[in-house]
Steps between C-alpha positions, in 0.01 A plus 500: 500500500148412601274772631255461785268765361144392457276621221316732735823672594640563155457838335308452177675790330776750562236716667348219703474497877796379703466173695373534856836400651686760293262777604552419866872457451516852352321637807733304727805648323349848536453454875839332537690773315327772700595314815862481384509876438342562839748270675800657328400851608423379852834321537698793361342735756543240772876491429572856386607617846778238483650675197537446126708186548210332677263583213755385242536169683122458494494526121811283469349221712181501295669506160785270597263234629297506178817470292684230694205274577361491145622143427344366820181702451455378143557142607228535764258651247551202269452249779179599680141571385423871455203517734676335794826688443359855475260445788765368739768754403255791528390386846866488601550853366198614700660382824833661410334833420316495834829438682662784304249746640638430851870510408748785477866547410713211380240236588306618192748353252451125563124548460549698178710207379211258560255734323735512202527121496123484469498761224763309303265199499165673442605693187614200288208296633239742368677540165522123456135460597389758241702328227342168595133596503482766226501400129814609316312740273370694802821516703614850399151638562492335841843627602392848385203481735719394792754772416232771497387395849860496625567847358190636667609342828846657486362848429221478756700304753767767539242771566283291730806361679643844564167619641458199731856514632476875555159481669511173692867399517717223359381227736136541400599508133681167538190345654301609195771346282458178698133503406588510129681167537187345649300628203747340256482173696120507480504558124747217452295261713194560279668442161290274281790399275834370613853442381635176640866441404587149387845475655845625411870425537617543855829619642723766347392417144139566594581831670702627203252385238353846439839649417588201282183549295597862432854404404381238249236712326620796287153656509484486878859612542452809280168572671674491837776733376239739364293510819806518726635801310176689554490402866854628544404829339202519736741456790708791373185711470386418853826631643548808281153620401438702814832683449429544129158656561617738771854586382479484120135589442457732798196309621365414843407184687145557378622506139687176562179343628309617192761346270487166682121519502496546123700177465260302717191649336639424156570139593151462645324641193714313247458176696123547508491562123715196421282284725206572270662515157740242359757647252516322165880494500682211669618525860870508402440792263294681765773430757764663278273796422423545871870498585573765236210719620617466861862583412391804296292622794794456736733686263253786465475516879878524530522793256177671613552873569184541709262325737209478249717326241633265770138408584429427133819293476410291804151447361653354183740295712208352690336382177821324400552345844150357492573340165821347633305325777197411291680358195819376666328252729312306226830460314649346812198274547504380139866394521485313832351172614221501756703301755786756492295817502524592867878474497522694173289786636705503821829503306376788286400697808836432663705622203291810426478603864871431543576725205286775646665463841846521342399802292384695805845462654678602180266798459575614854874501428467666159263757646785622719719556193259625232175690473183287468411596140788330312465186713127475431550559128779242486285238673210574263718471189634168629139381527428618145798301376379198697151543353631501144750217536317288756162548334640399162661188644182399683294529181767316300527200732127488565428480126767232459342291777151537354628423152 
């Protein structure tokens, strides 16, 4: 792989400054993620009078689109230059978001579909761009920086979004969300570096290329299994945590918010630390250690007898989750070719999000039969097993490939 990074854009040391494009990309992801949180809250309140089924369909349309269109999205990412692609897609999302602010009822869903189509393209595009312009030795530090901005956006976006929707209404909130797409388009249009794909197989073989790459690489396959298992556990937690906090721990909605806040704050702080300091251990070792830390935090959360211990457990979980993102992505980059990277990122997103979507349904059914605590503990122990087995296999095959 050849990099388009110039000497002036390369960090001289692990503590060097990030390239100009990466700094602006991080800001763009911050604004974009806050806009996503704002839009989600706005759409939920726009549809809540139609009942829980309407809200469930909203989430299903968004997730289902991201899952099913991954092959097409990845193919697009690997076919068009980053600057042109992100700018044009973001402008399209701007127009869709503006239209959403004037729509109600069932007419919302087709527009949500188009927003999700754009999101399924933008995510792999940015990840592929980062891998193209950042030197390999700085990748984990760069992804840590991006992750810290995203974590901050999720924490702040929920609070700001709730305030805006409550004070000014859903329609106004969606117009603000539309503005975030214009900001992302502007950042993309001013990129000084570019990723220009060199062509790819067309037809069905081209669309399926990302999944084929995973199937042929033991390192990538075990990495996908590892990340999917944690995403599935996260899906279980999203469904059952509110019931666990209120029914098993005797907490309130405020306590639930504090616990979630501790997770986001932990991910922000750990991401900021890892963006400045490069661990001496290899990324596969750090990936396995992060998975074990995350699983231990999740298990502690499941057996926690009180709210304070649950907060501590989620703080530990956040540290591990950050490591999974920060060290898992460079492993993926190192074991893929530049021309396949968009499709590989899209395939990874499709499988992990699909696992999470499936887990939320299973958790809903199991939650009707059992109390939340044993389900949460079971999911956490499954992740611990995945961390030990999957992590070992990733390190084994990675060493064999290097050797």
